[in-house]
N, C-alpha and C positions, 0 to 999 in steps of 0.2 A: 268686318267688325264682329260678326257672329262667331266666326272661327276663333278669333282672339278671346272673346269673353268665355266661350265654352271651354277652350283649352286652358285658359287661366284658372277657371273654377275647378275643372276636373283635376288638373295637375296640382293645384294648391291643396285640394282635399287628399289626393293620393300621397302627397309628401308628408301629411300630418302623421306623426308617429313612425316615420320611416327611419332607417338607420342613418340616412344622410343628415337628418336633424341632429341625431346623436353625435355624428362626426362634426357637424358645425359647432355644436356646443363645446365639444372637446377642443377643437382648434381655437375657439374663441377664448379659452382659458390661457392659451399660450401666445396668441397673436392678436393684433388690433382688429376691431370689428370690421373696418373697411377693407383690410387686407384679406380677411376670410371671405367677406362678401364678394370681393372682386375675383378671387380664385374660384368661388362657387359659380359666379356668373359666367366666367370664361369657359369653364368645363361644361356647364349646363348648355350654353349656347352651341358648343360643338356637338355634344351628344344629341341634342334635340334637333339640330340641323340634319344630322345623319338619319335620325328617326323619321323626320318629316320626308326626306328624300325617299326612304324605303316605303313609307306609308303611301306616298303619292304614286309611286310605281305600282304598288299593289292595287291601289284604288282605281287606276286607269284600266287595269287588266282583269278585274273581277266584277261580276254583276252586283249592283247596289244592294239588293235585298240580301244576298249572301253575305256581303260585307257587314251589313247591320246585324245580322244574326250572329256572325262570328265575333263582331265587336261586343255585342251584348253578352255572349258567353265569356269573352275576355274580361269584361267588367265584373261579372260574377266571380271569376277567378281572382281578380284584383281585390274584391271585397273579402273573399276568404283569406287571401294573403295578408290583407290589412288586419283582420281579426287575429291571425296567428301572431302578428307583430314582428318587429325586427330588433335584434340586439347586436351590438358590436362584438365581434370575436376578439380574442386577445391580440391576434395579429393586427386587426384593424385599429384597435385601441393603441397599440404600440406605434403604428404608422402615424396616427393622428397626434401622438404626443412627442414624436421625435423632432428634434431641432433641425432646421434645414437652413442652407445658405440663403435661400429666398423663400420666405413664408408664402408668398403668392403662388409660386410654382409648386411648392409642396402641397398646398391646399388644392390647386387646380388639378394636379396629377392624381391626387388621392380621390377627388370627387369624380374625375373623368372615369377612372377605373371602377369606382364603386357604382356608378350609374349604368355601366354597360350591362344590359340584360335586366336591369331593375324594373319594377312595375311602372315607374314614371316614364321610362324609355318606351316600354311596351304600350302604355296608354297613349303616348304621343304618336307612335306608329299607327295605332288604331284610329285615333282622331284624324290623322292626315289622310286616311283612306277615303274619307267623305267630306272633309272640310278643306278650305283653302290652305295652301302650304305656308304662306307668309304669316297669316293670322295665327295658324296653329303653332308655328315655330316661336313667334314672339310671345304669344299667350302662354304656351307651355313653359318657355324659359322664364318669363317673369313670374308665373305662378309658383314655380319651384323656388326661385330666388326669394320671393316674398315669404313663402312658408319657412324657408331656412332662416331668413332675417328675423322673422317673428320668433322662431325657436331660440336664436341667439339672444335676442333682446329679452324675451320672457325668462329664458334660462338664467341670464345674468341677474335678473331682478328676483325671481322666485326660487331659483335653484331647482331642486328635484321635487318640489311640492305640487307640480302639475299633475292633474288627474289623467295620466297616460292612458289608462284603460277606457275612460270616457271618450277621450279624443279618438282612440282607435275604433271604438264602437260607432261613433258618429260618422267617421270616414267610411267605415265598412257599409253602414246603412245607405249612405249616398251612392256608393259604388253599386250596391245591389239594386237600388232604384234605377240608376242609369242603365244597368244591364237589362233589367226587365223591360224598360221602355224601348231600348234598342231592339231587343228580340221581338217584342210585340210589333214594332214598326216594320221590321224586316219581314215578318210573317204576313202582314196586312198590305204590303205594297207589291 
């Protein structure tokens, strides 16, 4: 349960202001909410399952204190990445707006490709090095899906009036705090 809650919270925060949320809002303007959410869920479950597998293998083969220090540094990098912010490129915008035979598969494939190497994938790998694989997988998947669902719902109601900079700053501060705590824990164990 601890791995689930930690992974849910960390990935939810990581997803705030991420380009995936922008993609979700874009897809939601063309397709039904549940179709977009289903495609996001399928893609996220696959990417995060691979991430957890990789993190679990790394966690078994590396000393715990080193893992915590490296994870802390990774979270500091995620914080900086979050501050920088994500924007959709013209190519990503075009892919999100293109009509497809199956909206579900269009969304799932776009999200799968967008998440490869993304900070949420890297954060999931990092969490899986020290946390249980199943709780990390389910928590990280649901955390991302919840953040994207929130973006779709709020985006539909409020449009572009969201304080994107404030959301990014809050998420970055949380990443920095997690990073410092992990580094401190790694140095003291």
